[in-house]
C-alpha positions, 0 to 999 in steps of 0.5 A: 409492477412499478412498486416492486421495481421501486422496492428492489431498487431501494434494497440495492441502494440501501445495501450499497449505502450500508457497505459504504458506511461500513468502510467509512466507520472503519476509517473513523475507527482506525483514525481513533486508534491512531490518534489515541496512540499518538496521544499516549506517545506524547504523554510518555517521557522520551529520552533526550537526543544527544546533539553530537551524534546522528539520529542513526547512532542514537538508535540501539544497534546490535553487536553484530549486524545480520546479513541482508539480501536486497532484492530488486525485482524489475521488468522493462525499467530502462528509465529507473533501473540505474538509479535504483541500483546506485541507491541500493549500493549506497546503503549504509550497511556493512559491506560483508553483510550486504548482498544485492540481487537484481531480479531481471525478467526484462526483454528490452534494453533494461538488461543491458543497462543493468548489466553495465551498472552491475559490472561497474559496481562489482569491480569495486567489490560490491556484492551485487549480481544480475539474476535472470530466469528462462521465463516469467513464471509466477511474475514478481512472486516467481522472481522473488522466490527464485532469488530467495533460493540464491540469497545469502541473507538472513533478512530480505529487503525488497524495493520495486524499480521506482524506489530510491531507498535512503542510505540509512534505511537498513540501519534504521529497520534492522534494529527493530527485528533484533534483541540488543545488549541490555537486560531482556526485561527492558523494552527497546525504545526508539524516539523520533522527531515527532515524539512518537516512540516505538517500543519493542520487547526483546522477548518478542522481537524474534517473532517479527516477520516483516517490517514495512516502512512508509512510502514517500513520493518523489514526484508528489507535486508533478500534477493534480493526479500525483497530488491526489495519489499521494494524499491517498497513499499518505492516508493509507500508510500514516493512519490505516497502517499506523492505526492497525499497528496501534490496535494490534490488527493484521495488516499487509506488506506493501510489496516494496520498501520493507524487510522480511525475516527469511525464516518467516518466508520459508516457514512451513506454516507460511509457505513462501511466495505464491503466485496464485494471486496478483497481490503476492505481498498481501497474501504472504503477509497474511499467511505469515500473521495467521502462522503467528508472525508479527508485522511491524509498521514504522511511520518514521522510516520512509522509502521514497518512490514514484507515483504514476503520472499517467491516468491509464497507468494509475488505473492499471495499478489500481485494477491489479491491486483490486483483483489481487486483494479480492483473490487474497480474500477468497483464498484466505478469508475462511482461514481468517474467520476460523482463526483464533484472533479476537473478533474485532481483529478478524472483522478488521482483517476481512474488511481490509482484504475486501476493501476493493468491494467498495467500488462495485457497491459505489457503482451500484449506488450510482446506477440506482440513484437515477431510476429512484429519482424518476420513481419519486423515491425520497431518502430515509433515515439511513442517510443519517448513518451514511452522513456520519460514516462519510466523515471517516475518509476526510478525517483520515486524510486530514489527520495523515496530512497533519501528522506529516506536514503540521500546520500546512496540512490543508494545502494537500488536503485541498485535493480531497474533492479531486481525489473523491472524483478520481475514486468515483471515476475508477469504480468502473474499471475496479469493479471489473477487476473485482469480478475477475478476482472473484472468478479467477486465480492468478493472472498476468501481472501488468506492470505499472510504467515508471518514468523517472520524474524527479522534477516538474519539468521531466516528461513521460509522453515520449516514453515507449512505456507510455500506455494507450487508452484502455478499453474501459474508456468508453464505459467510463465516459458513459458513466460520467454522462449518466452521473451528470444526468443524475445530478441534473435530475436531482436538482430539478426534482429538489432531491439533491441528496441523490445527486451527491 
């Protein structure tokens, strides 16, 4: 009987290792694509910038700027809504081509603050309006769909409540979509400060469905928690999104800090905003790509935003992303596999959509380690595979920080061990979210509270949006004790590999 139990546990442990190794190898693969793209761009001759004009003026501009509707979906955001509106009103874009919609589903003082701010700008001739609904049907997806029916723009820019878009955001993004006044055979090239050049053929520019900018962080240095989050987000945007872009793989719209072509959203083959997953952004972007629309990620265009300073808020955000991603996998995974995409693109897409499956297998790995130690199991050759694959995430984060901060990369990468502990700590709550995503469609969209933390001295503990300790705290505490016991037993038995 003991032998059967040992074999069963070893199978579970090995399967978990294989899944973890798969995601580690993908991180290595995306890093290679990103670095190769960087090398090619550095070797390619780039136009010399003119010193007497601004970077915006250096970018090719269309003869006529297209109309843009900026959608701001908000729900109970009294701390940040005014800042958001001011930032969007000050976007450097032709006034007659810019419409701003504040899509407000709030049931607190946020509505009064937004209405007062909007009225002030309307009196100065700004095209901005407060859009209210009778209920919150469809949550964020429902609000965006409702606003789209009232929108005037050919393109739709979206910013969540905690974002503060820079004034030049639209003037940098919109040329990516559009053909310019030069021969159709020549590519449109935009050179950035780090010598990365994005070239878009005019003949294919009208196929771009959405453009995603890189998220920057308003409160990166606020606490160790925010530093860990920014390290993870930088890796996701710079290397993962950049690597997928370089490889021609599918990737997702991140829900904010980007612009959609309206015709793409409304195309019959795409189907518009849908609320049957909690990741309406990921869902729409994959449906668009399956319908033939191209995504575009620009690492040099940034959209500053706030990351959650409260651990419970961070866990809530991660749980929503985990559940929504798995719902999208269940919804679109079959279509992705049956698509005409190349095999490597299909595999990359499925791994991307199923990325949060990592957490149940990480939890399973942790739970099986202790009984395997007690039963006298020893790690086999599969550990070598895991050791190789485990280089993927650290290398990915190091490359991202090097790309953003040059020689100071290590100052931020220094938080990687803490990020690793954080990722292990949330595997319990994310596993619950994954199970819910596998078994349920839709669900309540639980917002992530924002506090307008602009300096390290700003506080959030007195806010009404502060979240209480959630129900997963007990399970996470027990899991922590279990992990510590596993480490102790591993050291006592001289089998430290199981305690890592």
